[in-house]
C-alpha positions, -999 to 999 in steps of 0.1 A, spaced: 437 97 -348 423 66 -363 420 67 -401 391 48 -415 391 39 -452 353 34 -453 338 66 -440 302 76 -438 287 85 -472 266 116 -474 241 114 -503 226 149 -498 229 178 -474 197 197 -483 167 184 -464 132 187 -479 107 208 -459 83 179 -459 108 158 -439 116 186 -415 79 190 -408 74 152 -405 103 150 -380 87 179 -360 53 161 -358 70 130 -344 84 153 -316 49 167 -310 35 132 -304 65 122 -283 62 153 -260 25 150 -256 32 116 -241 61 129 -221 42 159 -208 17 136 -191 42 110 -180 69 133 -166 49 162 -152 19 143 -137 31 109 -126 42 123 -92 8 139 -86 -9 107 -97 12 85 -74 8 107 -44 -28 120 -48 -45 91 -66 -24 60 -63 -19 67 -26 19 61 -27 42 73 0 66 100 -14 96 80 -1 85 49 -19 79 69 -51 114 84 -49 128 49 -45 111 36 -76 124 66 -96 160 60 -84 158 23 -93 145 31 -127 173 55 -134 200 31 -122 186 7 -148 185 34 -174 223 39 -170 227 5 -186 196 4 -208 200 37 -226 235 32 -240 225 -4 -250 196 11 -269 220 36 -286 243 8 -297 213 -13 -309 200 16 -330 235 23 -345 237 -14 -354 202 -17 -368 198 -27 -404 165 -24 -423 151 -11 -455 138 19 -436 173 28 -422 189 25 -388 167 48 -368 135 53 -387 125 16 -383 121 21 -346 94 47 -352 75 18 -369 81 -9 -343 78 7 -309 50 34 -307 23 9 -298 44 -3 -269 49 33 -257 11 39 -260 3 8 -240 28 15 -213 15 51 -208 -20 38 -202 -7 12 -177 13 38 -158 -20 58 -151 -40 27 -141 -48 18 -105 -50 -20 -101 -68 -37 -72 -38 -56 -60 -34 -44 -24 -7 -21 -10 23 -43 -18 9 -55 -52 2 -19 -62 37 -8 -54 52 -37 -74 28 -29 -103 38 8 -102 76 -1 -102 73 -25 -131 51 -4 -153 72 27 -146 104 10 -156 88 -5 -187 75 29 -197 111 43 -194 125 15 -216 97 19 -242 102 56 -244 139 52 -248 134 29 -277 117 57 -296 134 88 -281 170 78 -290 162 70 -327 141 101 -330 169 125 -318 195 105 -338 175 111 -371 187 147 -377 223 135 -380 212 107 -404 190 132 -424 219 155 -433 256 161 -428 252 199 -430 254 216 -395 232 245 -407 205 221 -420 208 201 -389 203 231 -367 172 239 -388 158 204 -381 166 207 -344 151 242 -342 119 230 -359 118 199 -337 124 218 -305 96 242 -316 73 213 -320 83 196 -287 80 228 -268 46 235 -283 35 200 -273 48 204 -237 30 237 -234 -2 223 -250 -1 192 -228 4 213 -197 -26 234 -208 -49 206 -218 -42 180 -191 -56 199 -161 -87 208 -181 -92 172 -191 -86 159 -156 -113 182 -142 -136 173 -171 -132 136 -166 -137 135 -129 -111 157 -111 -75 156 -101 -83 130 -74 -100 106 -98 -83 75 -112 -107 74 -141 -97 110 -151 -61 100 -153 -68 68 -172 -90 85 -198 -65 113 -203 -36 88 -207 -56 68 -233 -63 100 -254 -27 111 -252 -14 76 -260 -35 75 -292 -24 110 -302 12 101 -297 8 68 -317 -7 86 -347 19 113 -348 48 89 -344 36 70 -375 32 103 -395 68 110 -387 78 76 -399 61 80 -432 74 115 -439 111 113 -428 140 97 -447 177 89 -438 201 104 -463 234 100 -445 243 63 -450 267 45 -427 298 29 -440 299 -9 -446 326 -14 -419 318 -38 -391 305 -21 -360 330 -19 -332 318 -18 -296 353 -6 -286 351 24 -309 316 31 -298 328 34 -262 358 55 -273 334 79 -291 318 85 -257 347 84 -232 372 104 -254 346 130 -263 353 159 -240 328 183 -256 301 157 -252 308 154 -215 306 191 -211 272 192 -229 259 162 -208 266 179 -175 251 212 -187 221 194 -201 216 175 -169 216 206 -148 192 225 -172 168 196 -172 169 195 -134 158 232 -134 131 228 -160 116 195 -149 116 206 -113 96 237 -122 72 216 -144 67 189 -117 59 215 -90 35 235 -113 7 211 -104 12 216 -66 19 254 -71 -13 260 -90 -35 237 -68 -23 248 -34 -3 281 -37 -24 298 -64 -56 279 -54 -69 265 -87 -55 238 -109 -71 254 -140 -46 283 -136 -20 258 -148 -38 258 -182 -38 296 -183 0 297 -175 6 272 -203 -15 292 -228 3 324 -220 38 308 -221 33 289 -254 42 319 -276 71 327 -252 87 293 -256 81 293 -293 97 328 -295 127 316 -276 130 286 -299 128 307 -331 152 333 -318 179 308 -309 193 302 -344 194 340 -351 213 346 -318 236 317 -324 245 331 -359 256 364 -343 270 352 -310 278 315 -314 260 286 -298 281 286 -266 277 323 -260 240 322 -268 235 295 -242 255 314 -215 235 345 -222 202 327 -218 214 313 -184 224 347 -171 191 363 -183 171 335 -167 188 340 -133 179 377 -134 143 369 -143 140 342 -116 154 365 -89 128 392 -98 100 366 -99 108 353 -64 110 388 -49 77 398 -65 58 369 -48 27 351 -60 -1 373 -48 -5 389 -83 -13 363 -109 -5 386 -138 31 389 -124 33 352 -122 22 349 -158 47 374 -171 77 362 -152 70 325 -161 67 335 -197 101 352 -196 117 322 -179 103 299 -205 117 321 -233 152 315 -220 146 277 -216 132 274 -252 163 291 -267 187 271 -244 174 237 -254 178 244 -291 215 252 -284 219 220 -263 204 198 -291 225 214 -318 257 213 -298 251 176 -289 248 168 -326 281 185 -333 299 161 -310 289 132 -333 314 145 -359 339 150 -331 335 114 -320 338 102 -356 370 123 -361 385 108 -329 376 71 -336 368 68 -373 333 53 -365 301 73 -366 278 67 -336 247 89 -337 226 65 -316 249 60 -287 258 97 -285 221 106 -287 214 80 -259 233 103 -235 206 130 -242 178 106 -233 196 92 -203 203 128 -190 166 137 -193 154 106 -174 182 110 -148 170 145 -142 134 133 -139 145 108 -113 165 134 -93 135 157 -95 113 130 -82 135 126 -52 137 163 -48 99 167 -50 95 139 -25 119 158 -1 101 191 -6 67 175 1 80 156 32 100 185 47 73 211 42 46 189 58 26 185 26 -8 167 30 -25 155 -1 -59 170 -10 -58 194 20 -52 231 27 -14 236 30 6 257 55 20 291 45 55 276 47 46 249 22 31 274 -2 61 296 0 84 266 -6 64 258 -38 69 294 -49 106 293 -43 110 261 -63 90 275 -93 105 310 -93 140 312 -79 154 277 -80 154 273 -118 176 304 -122 201 292 -96 203 256 -110 207 268 -146 236 290 -137 254 260 -122 250 244 -156 271 273 -171 303 260 -154 310 231 -179 307 256 -208 340 272 -198 356 238 -207 337 234 -239 361 239 -269 341 227 -299 334 261 -313 319 267 -348 353 272 -362 367 240 -347 337 220 -359 341 233 -394 378 222 -394 367 187 -383 341 185 -410 368 194 -436 391 168 -422 364 141 -424 356 152 -460 393 148 -469 394 113 -454 363 103 -475 380 116 -507 412 97 -499 392 66 -493 376 67 -528 
């Protein structure tokens, strides 16, 4: 292993409650923005923008290919940042106005003609992805810079996940109501007005996070090494396991969220039912998030994650078999699914943060940003793959925008929302059998890093 005589300096491990709340509020703002962008952009492109699903899927794929280069570059840039506000916090001051502007542009229909509109959509979509990355990576890197204590860090991630899940559910509940209120799901004005409101909310909450949060884990004065940064990624086996599991889980969850619009509009018959589903599942996802640390304390993070995956498969199978004719059943089964998802994502975030110390132990250089960039890249890659999958579902089932759908199409929507998440999440369990960074092993690594720091004094 590479010994480093100028290790990271930890000023304090205990994080003030004010900072934990501030970090959570930033996540609320971020996920309000993301709830609109990720869950409704496909419906906007097909039903309002008039885009062919194949063209839409092509734009998503191109954007994600670019993200494969852009996201790690942003991670490196964040790790190398120097300002009086810290390495990551400064980005919460610089980039929120850009994110807000791009969100509004994404839900604007220009009068450019068919080709011009397609080019406009591609450019604004890619710019939105870059802008979101410039805030998302620093935001999720902050917990590792706020404290070096794994327990405190899990507390931050739990609170942040609670806030982000709340924002996602709140967004899913409010957006359909706002669209109907501002002109309907087929109105460009409705989407533009909703995007403007969410952009302003996100902007304010980003800045509240900036003013309330501080970085307490200071990086060493050593010169940043790109070679060591790459080593912290490519020699980090636990990180690769988490990345694959995270990708599969996001595929399951985002697919369900993306089809919820089509499911409620066409299968259930009323887009406003989407708001009711979100309202009922809100306490469920919050319950899963709050239960996760308690379960992890008794079972361990890895075992808790596997247990949630198995439970979700059982629930998803029952949901599919029960059908969609009884809306009460749909509500209950969706709430149970979301409970499992809420608990699972807390574990994913906490386990990803643990790999930061593993990478530091392997290379001697701490790289919160570039390791966190994998989380952002995975989320956006999953969104792109879901976009392609949604386009395939819509095309193969004979979907016609703003028209009554066939029985086969409605049943396909039900399968994707009910059964598919359980199947896909279980596939994500496979890498966990190769994940060896247990709580005991992580504690040993922390002790080794502590010893190195003491020797360097």
